[in-house]
C-alpha positions in Angstrom: -45.2 -0.9 -10.5 -46.0 0.2 -6.6 -49.5 0.2 -5.2 -49.8 2.5 -2.3 -52.4 2.2 0.4 -53.2 4.7 3.1 -54.9 4.1 6.1 -56.9 7.1 8.3 -58.3 6.6 11.9 -59.8 9.3 13.9 -59.8 9.3 17.7 -61.4 12.3 19.1 -60.3 14.8 17.0 -57.1 13.1 16.3 -56.0 11.0 13.3 -53.1 8.6 12.7 -52.1 8.2 8.5 -50.2 5.5 7.3 -49.1 4.7 3.7 -48.0 1.5 2.7 -46.2 0.5 -0.7 -46.9 -2.7 -2.9 -44.8 -3.5 -5.8 -47.5 -4.9 -8.1 -49.7 -1.7 -9.2 -49.4 1.8 -9.9 -52.8 2.9 -8.4 -53.2 4.6 -5.1 -55.8 3.5 -2.8 -57.0 5.4 0.3 -58.8 3.3 2.8 -60.6 6.0 5.2 -62.5 4.9 8.3 -65.4 7.0 9.5 -64.4 9.5 12.7 -66.1 8.2 15.7 -67.5 10.4 18.1 -66.0 10.8 21.7 -68.7 9.2 23.6 -67.8 5.6 21.9 -65.1 3.9 24.0 -64.4 0.9 22.0 -62.5 1.4 18.6 -64.5 0.5 15.7 -63.6 -2.9 14.3 -60.6 -3.6 16.3 -59.9 -6.6 14.8 -60.0 -5.6 11.3 -57.7 -2.6 12.1 -55.6 -5.0 13.5 -55.4 -7.6 10.8 -55.0 -4.7 8.3 -52.1 -3.0 9.7 -50.0 -6.5 10.0 -51.1 -7.4 6.5 -50.3 -3.5 5.1 -47.0 -3.9 7.0 -46.0 -7.1 5.4 -46.9 -5.8 2.0 -44.6 -2.6 2.6 -41.5 -4.7 4.0 -42.0 -7.3 1.1 -41.7 -4.2 -1.4 -38.6 -2.9 0.2 -37.0 -6.3 0.4 -38.2 -6.8 -3.3 -36.6 -3.3 -4.4 -33.1 -3.9 -2.3 -33.0 -7.3 -4.4 -31.2 -6.5 -7.9 -31.5 -9.1 -10.8 -29.0 -11.4 -10.9 -26.6 -11.1 -13.5 -26.4 -13.1 -16.4 -23.9 -15.5 -17.2 -24.2 -16.6 -20.7 -21.2 -16.2 -23.0 -19.0 -16.2 -19.9 -17.4 -19.5 -21.6 -17.5 -18.5 -25.1 -13.6 -17.7 -25.7 -11.6 -17.9 -28.8 -9.6 -21.1 -28.8 -6.9 -19.3 -30.5 -6.3 -16.3 -28.6 -5.0 -15.8 -24.8 -7.0 -13.2 -22.6 -6.1 -10.1 -21.2 -4.8 -10.5 -17.6 -7.3 -12.2 -15.1 -9.6 -10.0 -13.2 -12.4 -12.3 -12.3 -13.1 -12.9 -8.7 -16.1 -14.5 -6.7 -16.2 -12.6 -3.4 -18.1 -14.0 -0.7 -21.7 -12.6 0.1 -21.7 -9.3 1.1 -22.0 -8.8 4.9 -25.8 -7.3 5.5 -27.0 -5.6 8.5 -30.3 -7.9 8.2 -28.4 -10.9 8.8 -28.6 -10.4 12.2 -32.1 -10.5 12.6 -33.8 -14.0 13.8 -36.6 -13.8 11.6 -37.1 -12.8 7.5 -36.8 -9.2 7.6 -40.3 -8.5 5.9 -41.8 -10.5 8.5 -40.0 -8.5 11.4 -41.1 -5.3 10.0 -44.4 -6.5 9.7 -44.6 -7.2 13.4 -42.8 -3.9 14.2 -45.2 -2.0 12.1 -48.0 -3.7 13.5 -46.5 -3.3 17.2 -46.1 0.3 17.1 -49.5 1.4 15.5 -51.4 -0.7 17.8 -50.0 0.3 20.9 -49.9 4.1 19.7 -53.9 3.4 19.2 -54.0 1.7 22.7 -52.5 4.7 24.3 -54.2 7.1 22.4 -57.3 5.4 23.5 -56.3 5.0 27.4 -55.3 8.8 27.5 -59.0 9.8 26.0 -60.3 7.9 28.7 -58.1 9.3 31.8 -59.0 13.1 30.1 -62.7 12.2 30.6 -62.3 10.9 34.1 -59.7 13.6 35.0 -57.0 11.0 35.8 -53.6 12.1 35.7 -52.0 11.2 32.5 -48.6 10.5 34.3 -50.4 7.7 36.5 -49.9 4.6 34.3 -50.8 1.0 34.9 -48.8 -2.0 34.4 -50.4 -2.6 31.1 -49.8 0.9 30.1 -46.4 1.1 31.0 -45.7 -2.1 28.7 -47.6 -0.5 25.8 -45.0 2.7 26.4 -41.7 0.7 26.2 -43.2 -1.5 23.1 -43.9 2.0 21.4 -40.5 3.2 22.2 -38.8 -0.4 21.3 -40.8 -0.5 17.8 -39.9 3.3 17.3 -36.1 2.5 17.6 -36.2 -0.6 15.2 -38.0 1.2 12.6 -35.9 4.2 12.9 -32.9 1.5 12.7 -34.4 0.1 9.7 -34.5 3.0 7.6 -30.6 3.1 8.2 -30.1 -0.4 6.9 -29.6 0.6 3.5 -26.7 2.9 4.3 -25.1 0.4 6.4 -24.9 -2.2 3.8 -23.8 0.1 1.3 -21.1 1.0 3.3 -19.9 -2.2 3.9 -20.2 -3.8 0.6 -18.9 -0.9 -1.3 -19.9 -2.8 -4.5 -22.0 -0.4 -6.3 -23.3 3.2 -6.7 -26.7 2.1 -6.4 -27.3 1.8 -2.6 -30.2 -1.1 -3.8 -27.3 -3.3 -5.3 -25.8 -4.5 -2.4 -27.2 -7.8 -2.0 -25.9 -9.6 -5.5 -24.0 -12.4 -4.0 -22.9 -13.7 -7.3 -21.3 -10.3 -8.7 -18.5 -10.9 -10.4 -15.8 -8.3 -12.1 -13.7 -8.8 -15.1 -12.3 -7.1 -18.0 -12.8 -7.8 -21.8 -10.2 -10.5 -23.2 -8.3 -9.5 -26.1 -11.0 -10.7 -29.1 -13.2 -7.6 -27.6 -10.3 -5.2 -27.6 -10.7 -1.9 -29.9 -7.0 -1.1 -30.9 -7.0 3.1 -31.7 -4.1 2.1 -34.0 -2.9 -0.4 -36.5 -1.3 -2.3 -34.0 -2.0 -6.0 -34.0 -2.6 -7.7 -30.7 -0.4 -10.7 -31.0 -0.9 -13.1 -28.3 0.2 -16.5 -29.7 2.0 -18.2 -27.0 3.3 -21.8 -27.1 1.7 -24.3 -24.7 4.6 -24.6 -22.4 4.9 -21.0 -21.6 0.9 -20.2 -21.6 0.4 -22.3 -18.5 2.5 -20.0 -16.8 0.1 -17.0 -17.9 -3.1 -16.0 -17.0 -6.2 -18.3 -17.3 -9.2 -17.2 -19.9 -10.9 -14.4 -18.7 -14.9 -14.6 -18.7 -16.7 -11.2 -20.6 -17.3 -8.0 -18.3 -20.0 -7.0 -16.6 -22.2 -3.9 -17.9 -20.7 -1.5 -15.1 -17.0 -2.3 -15.7 -17.7 -2.3 -19.3 -18.9 1.7 -19.1 -16.3 2.8 -16.8 -13.4 1.3 -19.0 -15.2 3.3 -22.0 -15.4 6.4 -19.9 -11.6 6.1 -19.3 -10.6 5.4 -22.6 -12.4 8.4 -23.5 -11.1 10.9 -21.0 -14.3 11.4 -19.4 -13.2 9.7 -15.8 -9.5 10.7 -15.3 -8.0 7.3 -14.4 -6.4 8.4 -11.3 -9.9 9.0 -9.9 -11.0 5.4 -10.0 -9.8 4.4 -6.5 -11.7 7.2 -5.0 -14.9 7.0 -7.2 -15.0 2.8 -6.6 -13.7 2.6 -3.3 -12.4 -1.1 -4.6 -8.4 -0.8 -5.6 -8.5 -4.0 -7.1 -11.4 -3.3 -9.0 -9.9 0.0 -10.0 -6.6 -1.7 -11.3 -8.4 -4.2 -13.5 -10.1 -1.4 -15.3 -7.2 0.7 -15.8 -5.6 -2.0 -17.1 -8.1 -2.5 -19.5 -8.2 0.6 -20.8 -4.5 1.1 -21.1 -4.6 -1.9 -23.5 -7.0 -0.3 -25.4 -5.5 2.9 -25.6 -2.0 1.5 -26.3 -3.1 -1.5 -28.6 -0.6 -3.5 -26.6 -1.1 -6.9 -24.5 -0.3 -6.9 -20.7 -0.9 -10.8 -20.8 1.7 -12.0 -18.5 1.7 -9.1 -16.1 -0.3 -10.4 -13.1 -3.1 -8.7 -11.4 -4.4 -11.0 -8.9 -2.4 -12.1 -5.7 -1.9 -8.7 -4.7 -3.3 -6.1 -2.1 -3.7 -2.9 -3.8 -5.2 -1.3 -0.8 -1.8 -1.8 1.0 -0.2 0.6 -2.0 -2.9 3.5 -1.8 -1.6 6.8 -1.1 2.2 5.3 0.1 3.6 3.2 -2.6 2.3 3.5 -6.3 -0.2 5.3 -8.1 -2.6 3.9 -11.0 -1.5 0.5 -10.8 -2.2 -1.8 -13.3 -0.4 -5.2 -12.0 2.4 -5.8 -10.5 6.2 -7.3 -11.5 7.3 -10.7 -10.4 11.1 -10.8 -9.3 12.4 -14.0 -7.5 13.9 -13.8 -4.1 17.0 -15.9 -3.3 18.6 -16.7 -0.2 22.4 -16.0 0.3 24.1 -17.5 3.4 24.4 -18.0 6.4 26.2 -14.8 6.9 28.4 -15.1 10.1 28.6 -11.3 11.0 29.4 -10.1 14.6 29.1 -13.6 15.9 25.6 -13.9 14.5 24.0 -16.0 11.4 21.9 -14.4 8.8 20.0 -15.4 5.7 20.1 -12.7 3.3 17.0 -12.3 0.7 18.1 -11.2 -2.2 15.5 -10.0 -5.2 17.1 -10.5 -8.6 16.9 -11.6 -12.3 20.5 -11.7 -12.5 21.6 -15.4 -12.6 24.8 -16.4 -10.5 24.5 -13.3 -8.1 22.7 -15.3 -5.3 24.8 -18.2 -5.9 28.3 -16.0 -6.0 27.3 -14.1 -2.8 26.4 -17.4 -1.4 30.1 -18.7 -1.9 31.1 -15.6 -0.5 29.2 -16.4 2.6 30.5 -19.6 2.6 34.4 -18.6 2.8 33.6 -15.9 5.3 31.7 -18.5 7.8 34.7 -21.1 7.3 37.4 -18.6 8.3 35.3 -17.1 11.5 32.9 -14.7 10.0 33.1 -10.9 9.4 32.8 -7.9 11.7 31.1 -4.4 11.0 31.1 -1.4 12.5 28.7 1.7 11.9 30.8 4.8 12.4 28.2 7.4 11.4 24.2 7.8 11.1 22.7 10.8 9.8 19.9 11.7 7.0 20.7 15.0 5.2 18.4 17.1 3.6 19.9 20.8 1.8 17.5 23.6 0.9 18.8 26.3 -1.4 18.1 30.1 -0.2 18.4 33.2 -2.0 19.5 36.7 -0.5 19.4 40.3 -2.7 23.4 40.3 -2.2 25.9 38.0 -1.6 27.0 39.9 1.6 23.2 39.2 3.0 23.7 35.7 2.3 27.1 35.5 4.0 25.3 37.2 7.5 23.0 33.5 7.4 26.1 31.9 7.0 27.7 33.2 10.1 24.7 32.9 11.9 23.9 29.2 11.2 27.6 28.7 11.7 27.7 30.3 15.4 27.5 27.6 18.0 25.2 29.4 20.4 22.6 29.5 17.7 22.8 25.6 16.8 21.1 24.7 20.2 17.8 27.1 19.0 17.9 25.7 15.7 17.9 21.6 17.0 15.1 22.8 19.2 12.9 24.0 16.3 14.4 21.3 14.2 13.4 18.3 16.7 9.9 19.5 16.8 9.4 17.7 13.5 9.5 14.0 15.3 10.2 12.4 18.5 13.0 10.6 16.6 14.4 13.4 14.6 17.7 14.7 16.1 19.7 17.5 14.4 23.1 16.8 14.1 25.0 19.2 12.5 24.7 21.9 9.5 27.0 23.0 6.9 26.8 25.8 4.6 28.2 26.3 1.2 27.9 29.9 -0.4 27.8 30.0 -4.3 27.0 34.2 -5.1 23.8 35.1 -3.5 22.8 31.7 -2.8 23.2 29.7 0.4 23.2 25.9 0.5 22.5 24.9 4.0 23.1 21.1 4.6 21.0 19.6 7.7 22.0 16.3 8.9 20.0 14.5 11.4 19.4 11.2 13.1 15.9 9.5 12.0 15.8 6.4 14.2 14.5 3.1 12.4 13.4 5.0 9.4 15.2 5.8 6.2 14.2 9.6 7.2 13.9 11.5 4.0 10.7 12.7 4.9 11.4 13.3 8.6 14.4 15.6 7.9 12.4 17.5 5.1 9.9 18.1 8.1 12.3 19.6 10.3 14.2 21.6 7.8 10.4 23.3 6.8 10.1 23.9 10.5 13.7 25.5 10.3 13.1 27.5 7.4 10.1 29.1 8.7 11.9 30.2 12.0 14.6 32.0 10.1 12.4 33.7 7.8 11.3 35.8 10.9 15.1 36.5 11.6 15.7 37.3 7.9 12.6 38.5 6.3 14.0 39.1 2.8 15.3 35.3 2.8 13.8 33.6 -0.1 13.5 29.9 -0.3 14.4 28.6 -3.7 13.8 24.8 -3.0 13.6 22.4 0.1 16.3 20.6 -1.4 19.3 22.1 -3.5 20.9 18.9 -4.5 23.8 19.6 -1.6 22.0 16.8 0.4 22.2 14.7 -2.1 20.0 12.4 -2.9 19.6 9.6 -5.6 22.6 11.0 -7.5 26.4 10.2 -7.6 28.0 13.4 -5.3 31.5 13.5 -3.6 30.0 14.9 -0.6 28.4 11.9 0.3 31.3 9.7 -0.6 33.6 11.9 1.8 31.0 13.0 4.3 28.4 10.3 4.2 24.6 10.0 4.0 22.5 7.5 5.9 24.5 4.9 7.7 28.3 5.0 7.0 29.8 1.3 7.5 33.1 -0.5 7.6 33.0 -4.6 7.5 36.0 -6.9 7.3 36.9 -10.5 7.3 40.1 -12.3 7.7 39.8 -15.0 5.1 42.3 -18.1 5.6 44.4 -19.0 2.7 43.2 -22.6 2.8 39.6 -21.2 2.2 40.8 -19.0 -0.5 42.2 -21.9 -2.2 39.6 -24.6 -1.7 36.4 -22.2 -1.6 37.3 -19.5 -3.8 39.7 -21.6 -6.4 42.2 -18.9 -6.6 45.2 -17.7 -4.4 45.7 -14.8 -1.9 48.2 -13.0 -4.1 46.2 -13.1 -7.2 43.5 -11.7 -5.3 45.3 -8.7 -3.8 46.7 -8.0 -7.3 43.8 -8.0 -8.8 42.1 -5.6 -6.7 44.6 -3.3 -6.9 44.6 -3.2 -11.0 41.2 -3.6 -11.1 39.0 -1.9 -8.1 41.8 0.8 -7.4 43.7 1.9 -10.5 41.2 0.6 -13.0 38.2 2.9 -11.1 40.7 6.1 -10.9 41.4 6.0 -14.2 37.6 5.7 -15.2 37.1 9.0 -13.0 35.0 6.8 -10.6 33.3 8.3 -8.1 32.7 5.9 -5.1 32.9 3.1 -7.4 36.3 1.5 -6.4 34.7 -1.9 -6.1 33.8 -5.2 -8.3 29.9 -4.8 -8.0 28.7 -3.6 -4.8 25.5 -2.4 -6.4 24.2 -5.7 -7.3 23.9 -6.7 -3.9 22.7 -3.4 -2.5 19.9 -3.5 -5.2 18.7 -7.1 -4.7 18.7 -6.5 -0.7 17.0 -3.0 -1.2 14.3 -4.5 -3.6 13.8 -7.7 -1.3 13.2 -5.3 2.2 11.4 -2.8 0.6 14.1 0.1 0.3 14.2 2.8 -2.2 15.7 1.6 -5.3 17.0 4.5 -6.5 19.1 5.3 -3.7 21.5 2.4 -4.5 23.2 5.1 -6.5 24.8 6.3 -3.5 24.2 3.3 -1.0 26.5 1.4 -3.5 29.6 3.9 -3.0 32.2 1.5 -1.6 35.9 0.8 -1.8 37.0 -2.6 -1.6 40.4 -3.4 0.0 42.2 -6.6 0.0 46.1 -7.4 1.3 47.9 -10.2 2.3 48.3 -10.7 6.3 50.3 -13.4 8.2 53.4 -13.5 5.7 50.8 -13.6 2.9 49.4 -16.9 3.8 45.9 -15.2 4.3 43.7 -12.7 3.1 42.5 -9.6 4.8 39.5 -7.6 3.1 37.3 -4.8 3.7 34.4 -2.8 2.3 33.8 0.6 3.2 30.3 2.4 2.5 29.4 5.9 3.4 26.1 6.1 2.4 23.9 3.2 3.0 20.5 4.9 3.2 17.9 2.1 4.7 14.9 2.0 7.0 12.7 -0.9 9.0 9.6 1.5 8.8 8.0 3.4 6.4 7.5 3.2 2.6 7.8 -0.2 1.1 9.2 -1.8 4.2 5.2 -2.1 5.3 4.3 -4.4 2.3 3.8 -8.1 3.0 6.5 -9.7 0.8 8.9 -6.8 1.7 7.9 -7.2 5.2 8.5 -10.9 5.4 12.1 -10.5 4.2 12.7 -8.1 6.7 11.3 -10.4 9.3 13.7 -13.0 8.1 16.6 -10.4 8.8 15.0 -10.0 12.3 14.9 -6.6 11.8 10.9 -5.9 11.0 9.6 -2.4 12.1 11.1 0.0 14.8 13.0 -1.5 17.5 11.0 0.2 20.9 13.9 -0.9 23.2 16.7 0.8 21.4 15.4 3.3 18.3 17.5 3.0 15.4 18.9 -0.5 16.1 17.2 -2.2 13.5 18.1 0.2 10.6 21.6 0.0 11.5 21.7 -3.8 11.7 20.2 -3.8 8.3 23.1 -1.3 7.1 25.6 -3.9 8.5 23.9 -6.5 7.0 24.1 -4.7 3.9 28.0 -4.3 3.9 28.4 -7.9 5.1 26.7 -9.4 1.8 28.7 -7.0 -0.2 31.6 -7.8 1.4 30.7 -11.6 0.3 30.1 -10.7 -3.2 32.9 -8.9 -3.4 35.3 -11.7 -2.5 33.5 -14.2 -4.6 33.2 -12.3 -7.6 37.1 -11.3 -7.5 38.0 -14.9 -7.1 36.1 -15.8 -10.3 37.8 -13.0 -12.0 41.2 -14.1 -10.6 40.5 -17.6 -11.4 39.2 -17.3 -15.2 35.8 -18.6 -14.1 33.7 -15.7 -14.6 32.4 -16.4 -18.1 32.3 -20.2 -17.8 29.9 -19.5 -14.7 27.8 -16.9 -16.5 27.5 -19.3 -19.5 26.2 -22.2 -17.4 24.2 -20.3 -14.6 22.9 -17.3 -16.6 21.5 -18.5 -19.8 17.9 -19.2 -19.9 17.0 -22.4 -21.7 13.6 -21.7 -22.3 12.7 -20.4 -25.8 10.5 -17.0 -25.2 10.5 -15.8 -28.4 7.1 -16.6 -29.2 6.1 -14.1 -26.3 5.6 -10.9 -28.0 3.5 -8.0 -27.0 
């Protein structure tokens, strides 16, 4: 209920009108002071007016403060959890009080407002009174006394404050981003959470079985309190389809809250529990617009360390994210054998990311004209200038064409600095296609990618010509190390490599798969360092070679990998965990002194780790220890059969 107090004063034909709001009554009251005659110099009842202004201002500011404070949320029933049921993933959090613009004021907000309201109207009244006297005495208005100057400055200062006061709500709502209602920003005890499983409304007959053994449940999420009414309404709106799930982040401005609401909506729609999939402990703002859409949690993958890997005279501790037992241990054993033999050496012999659009012409002869145009050396420099405008790191290296009827496939290869470079090369290709459109107006672009690249698919063009970083890594392993560390012999390794990695892969019709398990190591390092896991397909192209040297006493082993597609900037490399793994290797971010150095070093480390993994696995197979080691280290002793979803 509000009460409005309206005050009116008359001064020589001019009046001041003030309205004050009181939150205790709905009646409207007017206080009118009789107009005074111009002959009367002193204001009527100045003390009364001053006191009235001051207390009216206090009522107004107090009313504003009360309206700004929402009722405290009820906490009843927060601990009424069913003892036999586990709750949905915890999304309860207790944020610190939201910062408010009024916190900077030395006095309480209502008192400060009262002072400035009173100051503003008092000095305005005083100045009007003084100007009336000057007009009567024919004194120029621009001639002011010290008291009048102070009054003018006070009027300006109080006006600026009052103007800013009405913008405080906007500032606070912008900082807090806690509610659609601008008056709810001072709720310091606000919590956001979702319904536990007891409150779920499954759309089908599926029963949510959440019974978990005591030993396992200690690793799961704790019980969750009941949700706030706002979150409950949003969950129902998402389930009913009134609010699209993908729009929650933009609507709420809170990525964590959006993920928690989406998570509960998914559980209700599917009738399946997400218990065990963590929600807390992740920065969802960091993935917005770049890594993942519509998140509902994150998957935990343990990260192990293999090494030190002695490569090109430097030691590296290699992070590997995997759920396969024995993988890190096996790679670590390979690193030990390499270290004991003096280390490995790697060479990067090619570096260029590719993108191959497909264009179509009315006739095959017309398509061949563009082919000849692109293969003309004189035209390459012009196209390179157009291509390189896309980025200060993009440098066009070569163009390769392949004709299929009226369709022409154009494979562009370029350097991309420390970025993996798919977006960079695509942007450059777009620039070139727009340029060619002017020269060949009948050219129709079929697609920015025509699969002649070839990305995320096994392809002979990548195996033969390379894509990304092409690296060869080699090491000489002493015969004594082969026997004591790897528990096998040089001759056994050479023979096994011949009949398995070379002959066996050829019989299988392998494409770039002339190795034991290069994909294992590549995938583990890719996930740990924020690379694109799908590019493991071509990045794992590898041929492993083993030869006996020094009269058969020692072993020479090498891996040749023509398509390692890695970067140290962009994409998942910017996430905290992945960035930490890159930092462990000393390749975090871009190298300012020598662009592309970090990404090339990362590719070399990948190849060196593959070398260690190949050496250890082949030794385990040659010595007949593969099955035994997996039975010992790759078998879970915990009974997880009771954990169902």
